[in-house]
N, C-alpha and C positions, 0 to 999 in steps of 0.2 A: 559385488552383487551380480547375481545371475540374471540373464535376460528372462528366463522362464518365471522368475519371481515377480516380474513386472506385468505378467499377463493376469488381468483380473478375472474373477469368476465369471461365468456366462451371464449372470444377472446384471452385469455392468455393460453399458453401451458405449462408454467413452472414458478417457482419462483426461482430466482437466487440471492444468497447472495455473494457479493464480500468480500473476507476475509481481504485483505490488506486495512486498514484504515476504514473498516466497521465492521467486526467481531472482529478485533484486532486493537488496537491503535498503528500503526506503524510509525506515522509521526515523532516523536522525534528520533526513531531509524534510520530512513532514513537520517534525518538531521545530526545526529552524524557521520554516515558513510560518507556522502558527505563532511562534515566539516573536518573529519580526513584525507580524501584523499587530499583535497586541502590545508589544513593546513601544511601537510608534504611537500607540494610543494610551501610553502610561500604565499599562497593566501586563508586564511581561509574564509569560507562562512558565511555570516550573516543569522540569523533566518529570517529577513524580506525578503531578496533575495530569500531564499529557499521557504518560504510560498507563495510568489508571483508566484512561478513556480510549485506549487503543481499540479499534474496531467500530467505534462510533462514527456516524456519518458526519460530513462537513457541517450540515445545518445543526446537528445535535451539539457538536463541540462549539460551534460559533455562538449559539444561543446560551448554552449552559455556562460557558466561561464568562460571557458578558454578565449574566445574572449573578454569578459568584463574585465578580469584580465590581459590580454596580456601575457598569458603563453601558452605553448604547451606541452601536455602530450601524451604519448603513450596510446591509447585506451585499448588495451589488458591488459597492466600492470595496468592501472587505474581501470579497472573492477576487476582485482584480488585484488587490495588494498581495493576497495570499498566493495567487497564481504567479505573479511577477517574482516573488521570493522563491517559490518552488522552482520555476524555470531557470532562475539565475543560478541555482545550485544543482541543476540536473546532471552536470558532469561529475558530481560527487557520488552518484549511484554506483554501486558495485554489485556484481553478480554473486549470488550465494552458490558457490561452485558445486557443492554436493547435490543440491536440488537441480541445478542446471544440468549436471551430468546425468541424473536420473531421467530428466526430460529428454535429453538427446538420445540416451539408450532406448527409452520407450518409443520415441519417434522413429528410430532407425532399426528397431528390432525386426528381424525376419519373421518372428513369431507373432507380430502385432496383427491383431484381427479387428481392432477397434480404433476409432479416431483418437488422436492426441492433439489437443488444442490448448492455447493459452486462454485463460478467462478474460473477458472484456468487461470494463466498467459499465454499469447501468446508467451512469450520469450522462 
């Protein structure tokens, strides 16, 4: 890939790379955390259900899956359990090399005239 191909048209003011699922492959880690949360409460989550809801927010998945399974969990406790499972597996995250390479080339490009930043969660 040429460096000049990474220079966006003038109408762009920045290049933003989303880390979660773009620079790192976090899909399986999220699934393991969701499944652990619900499995502990008798309602393990299937991979198919999870992948059909990729892109949904934590509250959306939490509420919708409970409705589908006919269970009711405390949101604050559920979030603590989810986060514990997520952080327990954080070392399994792996960089998506091709995207990371593009980010590095973009950030180091001598032709770069716009900021290159990772996106940050709004949570």
